[in-house]
N, C-alpha and C positions, 0 to 999 in steps of 0.2 A: 467209164461205166461202173456202176455199183452192182455187184452180183450177190444175191441172197441165197443161202443154202439152208433150207429147213430140213433138219435131220430128225425123222420120226421113227426110224428103224435102226438097228445095230448091224446092218448087213453090207454097208457100202463104204467102209473106212478108206479103202484104197482110192476110190473115186473122189471122196471128199478131200482127202489129202492132196491128190493130184490137182484138183481144181484150186484148192487153197494156195498151192505153190505156183501154179501156172498163171492164174489171173493177175496177181500183183506183178509178176515178171513182165506182163504186157501193159502195166499201168492201170489196172483195174483194182478197185477195192472189193473186199469180200466180207460179208456179214454172215455169221453162222449162228443159228438158233436151234438148240436141241430140245426135244420134248418126247413124251411117251417112251417107247423102247429105245429111242436114240440116246437117251440119257445114260444108257449102259456103256456107251463109248467113253464116258468119263473115266472109266477104269483103265483105259489104254493110253499110255504115254505118247504114242504117235498122235492120237487125237488131241489130247490136251496140249501138246507141244505146238499145235498150229496157232495157238493164241499169241505166240511169240514172233510170228512171221510179220514182217512189215506189211501193212495194208490189210491185215486180217483182224476182225474183232469177233468175239464169241460171247454168247450168253446161253443160259439154260433155264428151263422152266422149273422153278422151285417145287411146284405142285407135282410135276411128273417125277422129280427126284424122290420126293417123299413117297409117292404112290408105288414106285418100283424099287424102293429100298436102296437107292444108290448112295454110296458114301461120297460126300463132297468135302470132307476134311482133307486139307493139304492140296486142294486145287490151286493152280496159279491164280494170283489176284486178278489177272487180266480176264479171267472167265467170270462173267457176272451172273450170279444167281438172281433171277428176276421172275416176272409174271408173264402172262400171255400178252401184256401190253408191249413188251419188247418184241414179240413176234409181229404184232400189228404194226409197230413202227418200222420193222424191217420190211414188211410187205409194202408199206407206203413209200419208203425212201429208196428202195432198190429198183433198178431198171429191169432186172430179170430175177426171178426166183426159181430155183430148182428144189424139188422135193425128193429127198432120198431116204 
């Protein structure tokens, strides 16, 4: 199963991290897309470190980053700065999508 996590707030880091660790441990893939206020989590190394977990891929909405003044310098290369097209692809390819 492929699990999508749409992160549009900065309030659920513990839940996001827990899911990103537990799902691959059970053989599932995780795709994370951050937008709106969720881009603020890019300042937290716990959040950005999730991109290095096996079975986890991450991307972020470039427009939201600019809108919220989030600094993306020094982000791990595994986190892709992209457009809402990446969100649409996640919605299409994932079996389930959680919005946090």
